[in-house]
Structures are given as structure tokens and as C-alpha cells.
py3Dmol code that shows the C-alpha trace and the ligand (Angstrom):
import py3Dmol

protein = """\
ATOM      1  CA  MET A   1      43.334 -76.199  54.995  1.00  0.00           C
ATOM      2  CA  ILE A   2      44.542 -76.057  58.635  1.00  0.00           C
ATOM      3  CA  LEU A   3      47.029 -73.316  57.622  1.00  0.00           C
ATOM      4  CA  GLY A   4      44.060 -71.363  56.146  1.00  0.00           C
ATOM      5  CA  PHE A   5      42.159 -71.587  59.457  1.00  0.00           C
ATOM      6  CA  GLU A   6      45.299 -70.557  61.279  1.00  0.00           C
ATOM      7  CA  ILE A   7      45.730 -67.491  59.122  1.00  0.00           C
ATOM      8  CA  ILE A   8      42.035 -66.501  59.562  1.00  0.00           C
ATOM      9  CA  GLY A   9      42.333 -66.984  63.307  1.00  0.00           C
ATOM     10  CA  LYS A  10      45.445 -64.756  63.443  1.00  0.00           C
ATOM     11  CA  ILE A  11      43.765 -62.059  61.322  1.00  0.00           C
ATOM     12  CA  THR A  12      40.700 -62.170  63.590  1.00  0.00           C
ATOM     13  CA  VAL A  13      42.865 -61.786  66.712  1.00  0.00           C
ATOM     14  CA  VAL A  14      44.695 -58.817  65.100  1.00  0.00           C
ATOM     15  CA  ILE A  15      41.367 -57.174  64.180  1.00  0.00           C
ATOM     16  CA  ILE A  16      40.068 -57.629  67.693  1.00  0.00           C
ATOM     17  CA  ILE A  17      43.211 -56.129  69.219  1.00  0.00           C
ATOM     18  CA  LEU A  18      43.029 -53.211  66.816  1.00  0.00           C
ATOM     19  CA  LEU A  19      39.434 -52.498  67.605  1.00  0.00           C
ATOM     20  CA  PHE A  20      40.184 -52.681  71.334  1.00  0.00           C
ATOM     21  CA  LEU A  21      43.051 -50.232  70.928  1.00  0.00           C
ATOM     22  CA  ILE A  22      40.839 -47.839  68.888  1.00  0.00           C
ATOM     23  CA  ILE A  23      38.192 -47.966  71.620  1.00  0.00           C
ATOM     24  CA  ILE A  24      40.836 -47.302  74.308  1.00  0.00           C
ATOM     25  CA  PHE A  25      42.057 -44.388  72.261  1.00  0.00           C
ATOM     26  CA  GLY A  26      38.487 -43.023  72.256  1.00  0.00           C
ATOM     27  CA  VAL A  27      38.326 -43.415  76.035  1.00  0.00           C
ATOM     28  CA  LEU A  28      41.671 -41.619  76.373  1.00  0.00           C
ATOM     29  CA  LEU A  29      40.417 -38.722  74.267  1.00  0.00           C
ATOM     30  CA  PHE A  30      37.349 -38.469  76.568  1.00  0.00           C
ATOM     31  CA  ILE A  31      39.536 -38.542  79.698  1.00  0.00           C
ATOM     32  CA  ILE A  32      41.743 -35.744  78.305  1.00  0.00           C
ATOM     33  CA  SER A  33      38.650 -33.712  77.429  1.00  0.00           C
ATOM     34  CA  TYR A  34      37.238 -34.384  80.913  1.00  0.00           C
ATOM     35  CA  LYS A  35      40.444 -33.328  82.732  1.00  0.00           C
ATOM     36  CA  THR A  36      41.389 -30.318  80.568  1.00  0.00           C
ATOM     37  CA  GLY A  37      38.068 -28.998  79.294  1.00  0.00           C
ATOM     38  CA  LYS A  38      39.604 -29.004  75.777  1.00  0.00           C
ATOM     39  CA  TYR A  39      38.820 -31.341  72.911  1.00  0.00           C
ATOM     40  CA  PRO A  40      41.906 -32.778  71.279  1.00  0.00           C
ATOM     41  CA  LEU A  41      41.362 -34.197  67.728  1.00  0.00           C
ATOM     42  CA  PRO A  42      37.656 -33.446  67.844  1.00  0.00           C
ATOM     43  CA  GLY A  43      36.968 -34.804  64.336  1.00  0.00           C
ATOM     44  CA  ILE A  44      38.549 -38.169  65.208  1.00  0.00           C
ATOM     45  CA  PHE A  45      36.874 -38.188  68.603  1.00  0.00           C
ATOM     46  CA  SER A  46      33.500 -37.598  67.046  1.00  0.00           C
ATOM     47  CA  GLY A  47      34.033 -40.336  64.460  1.00  0.00           C
ATOM     48  CA  LEU A  48      35.115 -42.770  67.176  1.00  0.00           C
ATOM     49  CA  ILE A  49      32.029 -41.957  69.251  1.00  0.00           C
ATOM     50  CA  ASP A  50      29.792 -42.435  66.196  1.00  0.00           C
ATOM     51  CA  ALA A  51      31.293 -45.868  65.559  1.00  0.00           C
ATOM     52  CA  PHE A  52      31.896 -47.052  69.141  1.00  0.00           C
ATOM     53  CA  TYR A  53      29.525 -45.068  71.386  1.00  0.00           C
ATOM     54  CA  SER A  54      28.388 -48.061  73.454  1.00  0.00           C
ATOM     55  CA  PRO A  55      31.759 -49.676  74.252  1.00  0.00           C
ATOM     56  CA  ILE A  56      33.465 -46.306  74.959  1.00  0.00           C
ATOM     57  CA  ARG A  57      30.604 -45.275  77.283  1.00  0.00           C
ATOM     58  CA  PHE A  58      30.691 -48.726  78.922  1.00  0.00           C
ATOM     59  CA  ILE A  59      34.392 -48.345  79.817  1.00  0.00           C
ATOM     60  CA  VAL A  60      33.923 -44.734  80.876  1.00  0.00           C
ATOM     61  CA  GLU A  61      31.201 -45.872  83.314  1.00  0.00           C
ATOM     62  CA  LYS A  62      33.299 -48.814  84.540  1.00  0.00           C
ATOM     63  CA  ILE A  63      36.219 -46.552  85.416  1.00  0.00           C
ATOM     64  CA  GLY A  64      33.813 -44.521  87.497  1.00  0.00           C
ATOM     65  CA  MET A  65      33.320 -41.466  85.300  1.00  0.00           C
ATOM     66  CA  ASN A  66      29.984 -39.730  85.081  1.00  0.00           C
ATOM     67  CA  PRO A  67      28.015 -41.039  82.008  1.00  0.00           C
ATOM     68  CA  ASP A  68      25.936 -37.807  81.858  1.00  0.00           C
ATOM     69  CA  TYR A  69      29.127 -35.829  81.628  1.00  0.00           C
ATOM     70  CA  PHE A  70      30.276 -38.199  78.928  1.00  0.00           C
ATOM     71  CA  ASN A  71      27.123 -37.421  76.910  1.00  0.00           C
ATOM     72  CA  SER A  72      27.544 -33.647  77.386  1.00  0.00           C
ATOM     73  CA  ILE A  73      31.094 -33.878  76.100  1.00  0.00           C
ATOM     74  CA  VAL A  74      29.933 -35.845  73.068  1.00  0.00           C
ATOM     75  CA  VAL A  75      27.476 -32.940  72.248  1.00  0.00           C
ATOM     76  CA  ASP A  76      30.124 -30.323  72.874  1.00  0.00           C
ATOM     77  CA  VAL A  77      32.633 -32.038  70.577  1.00  0.00           C
ATOM     78  CA  LYS A  78      30.060 -32.295  67.828  1.00  0.00           C
ATOM     79  CA  ASN A  79      29.133 -28.666  68.364  1.00  0.00           C
ATOM     80  CA  SER A  80      32.735 -27.580  68.191  1.00  0.00           C
ATOM     81  CA  ILE A  81      33.529 -29.346  64.901  1.00  0.00           C
ATOM     82  CA  ASN A  82      30.372 -27.910  63.298  1.00  0.00           C
ATOM     83  CA  MET A  83      30.370 -24.414  64.767  1.00  0.00           C
ATOM     84  CA  GLU A  84      32.346 -22.453  62.178  1.00  0.00           C
ATOM     85  CA  ARG A  85      30.298 -23.839  59.281  1.00  0.00           C
ATOM     86  CA  PHE A  86      27.102 -23.228  61.199  1.00  0.00           C
ATOM     87  CA  LYS A  87      28.049 -19.617  61.833  1.00  0.00           C
ATOM     88  CA  LYS A  88      28.481 -18.968  58.127  1.00  0.00           C
ATOM     89  CA  VAL A  89      24.902 -19.955  57.240  1.00  0.00           C
ATOM     90  CA  PRO A  90      22.464 -16.984  57.503  1.00  0.00           C
ATOM     91  CA  PRO A  91      19.551 -17.557  59.917  1.00  0.00           C
ATOM     92  CA  GLU A  92      16.975 -17.590  57.119  1.00  0.00           C
ATOM     93  CA  LYS A  93      18.604 -20.784  55.814  1.00  0.00           C
ATOM     94  CA  ARG A  94      18.741 -22.426  59.238  1.00  0.00           C
ATOM     95  CA  VAL A  95      16.023 -24.402  61.036  1.00  0.00           C
ATOM     96  CA  ILE A  96      15.424 -24.979  64.766  1.00  0.00           C
ATOM     97  CA  LEU A  97      14.012 -28.352  65.774  1.00  0.00           C
ATOM     98  CA  LEU A  98      12.305 -28.509  69.112  1.00  0.00           C
ATOM     99  CA  PRO A  99      11.015 -31.629  70.838  1.00  0.00           C
ATOM    100  CA  GLN A 100       7.248 -31.782  71.459  1.00  0.00           C
ATOM    101  CA  CYS A 101       7.925 -32.500  75.146  1.00  0.00           C
ATOM    102  CA  LEU A 102       8.964 -28.873  75.734  1.00  0.00           C
ATOM    103  CA  ARG A 103       5.365 -27.749  75.233  1.00  0.00           C
ATOM    104  CA  SER A 104       2.776 -27.316  77.933  1.00  0.00           C
ATOM    105  CA  VAL A 105       0.716 -30.529  78.579  1.00  0.00           C
ATOM    106  CA  LYS A 106      -2.271 -28.327  77.654  1.00  0.00           C
ATOM    107  CA  CYS A 107      -0.827 -27.369  74.268  1.00  0.00           C
ATOM    108  CA  PRO A 108      -3.665 -26.836  71.757  1.00  0.00           C
ATOM    109  CA  GLY A 109      -1.304 -27.089  68.790  1.00  0.00           C
ATOM    110  CA  LYS A 110      -2.284 -29.743  66.131  1.00  0.00           C
ATOM    111  CA  LEU A 111      -0.004 -32.205  64.429  1.00  0.00           C
ATOM    112  CA  SER A 112       0.622 -31.622  60.774  1.00  0.00           C
ATOM    113  CA  PRO A 113       2.182 -34.512  58.789  1.00  0.00           C
ATOM    114  CA  VAL A 114       4.364 -31.946  57.020  1.00  0.00           C
ATOM    115  CA  ASN A 115       5.356 -29.419  59.608  1.00  0.00           C
ATOM    116  CA  GLY A 116       5.164 -31.364  62.861  1.00  0.00           C
ATOM    117  CA  ILE A 117       3.187 -29.791  65.688  1.00  0.00           C
ATOM    118  CA  GLU A 118       2.014 -26.354  64.832  1.00  0.00           C
ATOM    119  CA  CYS A 119       2.310 -23.792  67.670  1.00  0.00           C
ATOM    120  CA  ILE A 120      -0.648 -21.463  67.597  1.00  0.00           C
ATOM    121  CA  GLY A 121       0.958 -19.041  70.082  1.00  0.00           C
ATOM    122  CA  CYS A 122      -1.371 -19.692  72.995  1.00  0.00           C
ATOM    123  CA  GLY A 123       1.356 -18.590  75.416  1.00  0.00           C
ATOM    124  CA  LEU A 124       1.152 -21.585  77.748  1.00  0.00           C
ATOM    125  CA  CYS A 125       4.825 -22.236  77.269  1.00  0.00           C
ATOM    126  CA  TYR A 126       7.936 -20.276  76.259  1.00  0.00           C
ATOM    127  CA  ILE A 127       7.832 -21.622  72.662  1.00  0.00           C
ATOM    128  CA  LYS A 128       5.454 -18.821  71.576  1.00  0.00           C
ATOM    129  CA  GLU A 129       7.949 -16.123  72.583  1.00  0.00           C
ATOM    130  CA  PHE A 130      10.937 -18.074  71.314  1.00  0.00           C
ATOM    131  CA  LYS A 131       9.225 -18.719  67.983  1.00  0.00           C
ATOM    132  CA  GLU A 132       8.288 -15.043  67.484  1.00  0.00           C
ATOM    133  CA  LYS A 133      11.763 -13.832  68.292  1.00  0.00           C
ATOM    134  CA  THR A 134      13.689 -16.391  66.288  1.00  0.00           C
ATOM    135  CA  GLU A 135      11.317 -16.067  63.279  1.00  0.00           C
ATOM    136  CA  LYS A 136      12.099 -12.312  63.323  1.00  0.00           C
ATOM    137  CA  LEU A 137      15.792 -13.254  62.826  1.00  0.00           C
ATOM    138  CA  GLY A 138      14.797 -15.441  59.857  1.00  0.00           C
ATOM    139  CA  TYR A 139      14.791 -18.912  61.423  1.00  0.00           C
ATOM    140  CA  ARG A 140      12.161 -21.532  60.721  1.00  0.00           C
ATOM    141  CA  ILE A 141      10.933 -23.465  63.759  1.00  0.00           C
ATOM    142  CA  PHE A 142       9.569 -26.963  63.866  1.00  0.00           C
ATOM    143  CA  ILE A 143       8.227 -28.879  66.802  1.00  0.00           C
ATOM    144  CA  LEU A 144       8.938 -32.491  66.215  1.00  0.00           C
ATOM    145  CA  PRO A 145       6.492 -35.253  67.395  1.00  0.00           C
ATOM    146  CA  GLY A 146       9.391 -37.671  67.422  1.00  0.00           C
ATOM    147  CA  GLY A 147      13.009 -38.284  66.330  1.00  0.00           C
ATOM    148  CA  THR A 148      11.963 -40.011  63.065  1.00  0.00           C
ATOM    149  CA  PHE A 149      10.652 -36.674  61.817  1.00  0.00           C
ATOM    150  CA  VAL A 150      14.238 -35.291  61.439  1.00  0.00           C
ATOM    151  CA  LYS A 151      15.070 -37.245  58.245  1.00  0.00           C
ATOM    152  CA  ARG A 152      11.733 -36.315  56.694  1.00  0.00           C
ATOM    153  CA  LEU A 153      12.143 -32.646  57.461  1.00  0.00           C
ATOM    154  CA  LEU A 154      15.748 -32.560  56.120  1.00  0.00           C
ATOM    155  CA  LYS A 155      14.486 -34.096  52.889  1.00  0.00           C
ATOM    156  CA  SER A 156      11.524 -31.812  52.416  1.00  0.00           C
ATOM    157  CA  ILE A 157      12.961 -28.497  53.675  1.00  0.00           C
ATOM    158  CA  LYS A 158      16.613 -28.881  52.814  1.00  0.00           C
ATOM    159  CA  PRO A 159      17.965 -26.514  55.484  1.00  0.00           C
ATOM    160  CA  LYS A 160      21.605 -25.389  55.216  1.00  0.00           C
ATOM    161  CA  ALA A 161      22.100 -25.583  58.990  1.00  0.00           C
ATOM    162  CA  VAL A 162      20.249 -27.064  61.896  1.00  0.00           C
ATOM    163  CA  LEU A 163      19.914 -26.258  65.603  1.00  0.00           C
ATOM    164  CA  GLY A 164      18.436 -29.157  67.511  1.00  0.00           C
ATOM    165  CA  ILE A 165      17.167 -29.384  71.026  1.00  0.00           C
ATOM    166  CA  ALA A 166      16.370 -32.869  72.345  1.00  0.00           C
ATOM    167  CA  CYS A 167      17.101 -35.469  74.957  1.00  0.00           C
ATOM    168  CA  PHE A 168      20.650 -36.863  74.511  1.00  0.00           C
ATOM    169  CA  ASN A 169      19.633 -40.016  72.570  1.00  0.00           C
ATOM    170  CA  ASP A 170      17.539 -38.124  70.079  1.00  0.00           C
ATOM    171  CA  LEU A 171      20.017 -35.322  69.835  1.00  0.00           C
ATOM    172  CA  PHE A 172      22.969 -37.661  69.200  1.00  0.00           C
ATOM    173  CA  GLU A 173      21.029 -39.432  66.476  1.00  0.00           C
ATOM    174  CA  GLY A 174      19.819 -36.218  64.939  1.00  0.00           C
ATOM    175  CA  MET A 175      23.304 -34.702  64.949  1.00  0.00           C
ATOM    176  CA  ARG A 176      24.692 -37.810  63.277  1.00  0.00           C
ATOM    177  CA  ILE A 177      21.946 -37.661  60.596  1.00  0.00           C
ATOM    178  CA  CYS A 178      22.866 -34.032  59.874  1.00  0.00           C
ATOM    179  CA  GLU A 179      26.591 -34.750  59.756  1.00  0.00           C
ATOM    180  CA  LYS A 180      25.944 -37.594  57.272  1.00  0.00           C
ATOM    181  CA  ALA A 181      23.959 -35.171  55.168  1.00  0.00           C
ATOM    182  CA  LYS A 182      26.856 -32.651  55.471  1.00  0.00           C
ATOM    183  CA  ILE A 183      24.592 -30.132  57.225  1.00  0.00           C
ATOM    184  CA  PRO A 184      26.354 -28.093  59.966  1.00  0.00           C
ATOM    185  CA  VAL A 185      24.483 -28.748  63.202  1.00  0.00           C
ATOM    186  CA  GLN A 186      24.426 -27.393  66.736  1.00  0.00           C
ATOM    187  CA  GLY A 187      22.704 -29.167  69.608  1.00  0.00           C
ATOM    188  CA  VAL A 188      21.511 -28.487  73.057  1.00  0.00           C
ATOM    189  CA  SER A 189      20.520 -31.379  75.382  1.00  0.00           C
ATOM    190  CA  LEU A 190      17.431 -31.199  77.579  1.00  0.00           C
ATOM    191  CA  LYS A 191      18.064 -30.752  81.306  1.00  0.00           C
ATOM    192  CA  THR A 192      15.379 -33.222  82.215  1.00  0.00           C
ATOM    193  CA  THR A 193      14.239 -36.411  80.581  1.00  0.00           C
ATOM    194  CA  GLY A 194      10.730 -37.758  80.221  1.00  0.00           C
ATOM    195  CA  CYS A 195       8.047 -37.150  77.744  1.00  0.00           C
ATOM    196  CA  VAL A 196       6.200 -34.144  79.157  1.00  0.00           C
ATOM    197  CA  GLU A 197       7.084 -30.618  80.073  1.00  0.00           C
ATOM    198  CA  THR A 198      10.802 -31.127  79.908  1.00  0.00           C
ATOM    199  CA  VAL A 199      13.294 -28.400  80.656  1.00  0.00           C
ATOM    200  CA  VAL A 200      16.083 -26.832  78.582  1.00  0.00           C
ATOM    201  CA  ASP A 201      18.485 -24.074  79.476  1.00  0.00           C
ATOM    202  CA  TRP A 202      17.051 -21.390  77.158  1.00  0.00           C
ATOM    203  CA  ASN A 203      20.199 -19.244  77.673  1.00  0.00           C
ATOM    204  CA  GLU A 204      22.221 -22.006  76.139  1.00  0.00           C
ATOM    205  CA  VAL A 205      19.754 -22.298  73.280  1.00  0.00           C
ATOM    206  CA  TRP A 206      19.956 -18.497  72.679  1.00  0.00           C
ATOM    207  CA  GLU A 207      23.717 -18.697  72.558  1.00  0.00           C
ATOM    208  CA  LYS A 208      23.406 -21.151  69.710  1.00  0.00           C
ATOM    209  CA  VAL A 209      20.640 -19.167  68.002  1.00  0.00           C
ATOM    210  CA  LEU A 210      22.866 -16.073  67.932  1.00  0.00           C
ATOM    211  CA  LEU A 211      26.004 -17.789  66.598  1.00  0.00           C
ATOM    212  CA  GLY A 212      27.171 -15.775  63.609  1.00  0.00           C
ATOM    213  CA  VAL A 213      24.138 -13.469  63.755  1.00  0.00           C
ATOM    214  CA  ASP A 214      24.724  -9.760  63.144  1.00  0.00           C
ATOM    215  CA  LYS A 215      24.357  -7.850  66.455  1.00  0.00           C
ATOM    216  CA  ASN A 216      22.385  -5.078  64.742  1.00  0.00           C
ATOM    217  CA  GLU A 217      19.846  -7.617  63.532  1.00  0.00           C
ATOM    218  CA  VAL A 218      19.283  -8.808  67.115  1.00  0.00           C
ATOM    219  CA  GLU A 219      18.870  -5.356  68.494  1.00  0.00           C
ATOM    220  CA  GLY A 220      16.377  -4.484  65.725  1.00  0.00           C
ATOM    221  CA  SER A 221      14.269  -7.621  66.344  1.00  0.00           C
TER     222      SER A 221
END
"""
ligand_1 = """\
8
SF4
S 2.775 -21.666 73.020
Fe 2.625 -22.951 71.218
S 3.719 -24.798 71.739
Fe 3.389 -23.734 73.702
S 1.519 -24.651 74.439
Fe 0.903 -22.874 73.274
S 0.526 -23.637 71.176
Fe 1.640 -25.207 72.342
"""
view = py3Dmol.view(width=600, height=400)
view.addModel(protein, "pdb")
view.setStyle({"model": 0}, {"cartoon": {"style": "trace"}})
view.addModel(ligand_1, "xyz")
view.setStyle({"model": 1}, {"stick": {}})
view.zoomTo()
view.show()
């Protein structure tokens, strides 16, 4: 009996040491990315982040590295491992998911339980113009009232690729949901947090929108 406890104890210690080493490996991958601007073993890094986001971020913060930069590298790594597959999907089979907080506070759009918030093109925010231009390319645009809408939309619309814009937490969660569903995803983090009139770098969004899009199609739109 005592021998049994001893074995269980030893196995537990080995597992704890292994987990610790795996987490340290994730931290090392982040530090290499941080120092070089390149992402070694991006698939493994992304998997480690999915499994151990909190402890890796905790260590990164403790060693004095910028947690916001950590989050931006997480998004970049996920973008890099999904990019080639995303490019191969034609825009008409892609969707763009925008957060409701990008709208004007005076947005007259109404919430639909199926399509999220429906932009009526009032022009009080940039979404009107963005929607018109991206729809010409074939995209479908959805303004989400919350992160929980992502799963519902993926089920009902079944897109072949997703471009998501959101605050880091929602984006990270949304990208993980897409990856689990084997849907290539690209993400852009908001520049400001909060729940109203947030800001995104639209140039960065457009870079993602145009990935793999025929130049002639853009000029014609
Ligand atoms: S342009 Fe669309 S999303 Fe923006 S405020 Fe007007 S209705 Fe709302």
C-alpha cells in the first residue's frame, strides 16, 4: 500500500516537472519571437498558448516583459499558422466578424437574433463604408453583440474562413473556436478596450481583407 502511494507521489512529481518544463518552453518561444520578430515552431507555440495561456503570461509578466506585446504576438502567431489556408478561400466564402463596440454610440441598427446587429448604413461610423466595399468583394459582414455569438454563427452560416476583429480576450477565444472547427482564421485586435466606440487600425484590417484577393477584383470594386 505504502509502495503504491510512493509510486503515485513520484508520478505526480514527474508530471509537475514536465508541465513546468513545457510552460518554460512556451516562455522561451515567446522570448525568441520577442527578440527576433520571427515565430519559431508556430504550431507548437500556438498549441502551448491554448493550453497554458495564463501560466505563460504570468511568467512573461514576472520577468518584466510587456503583457500587451505578449498578446499581440499570440495573435500574430495564430495569424501566421492560418494565413495560407485563409488565402485559398475565396472572399464569398469568408465572413468578417466585427464587435458591436466599433459602432457609433448613436447607431440605429437593430439586433437580429440570427444576424447580430444589422447595420442600416446611416454613416455615423466607418462600418457603412467598410461593409459596402467588402460586400462588393463577396464578403459577408456580421456585427456581433457578444463573443458567444461566434459559435452560433459558425453553426448557422458555416463559413470557410473567418476574419475577426475584437478585443484580445474575445479574439483569442474566437480564434480558438475557429481553429477547433478547422476554419482558417485571421484576427485583428482592437487598439482600445472598453465597450463603446472602440478603435481598430483599419489599414491592418484591410491588409487581412485583401489576403489572397485578386488585385483586379479590388480595382473593379
Ligand atoms: S453605419 Fe451602420 S453600424 Fe455604423 S452607426 Fe450607422 S447603422 Fe450603426
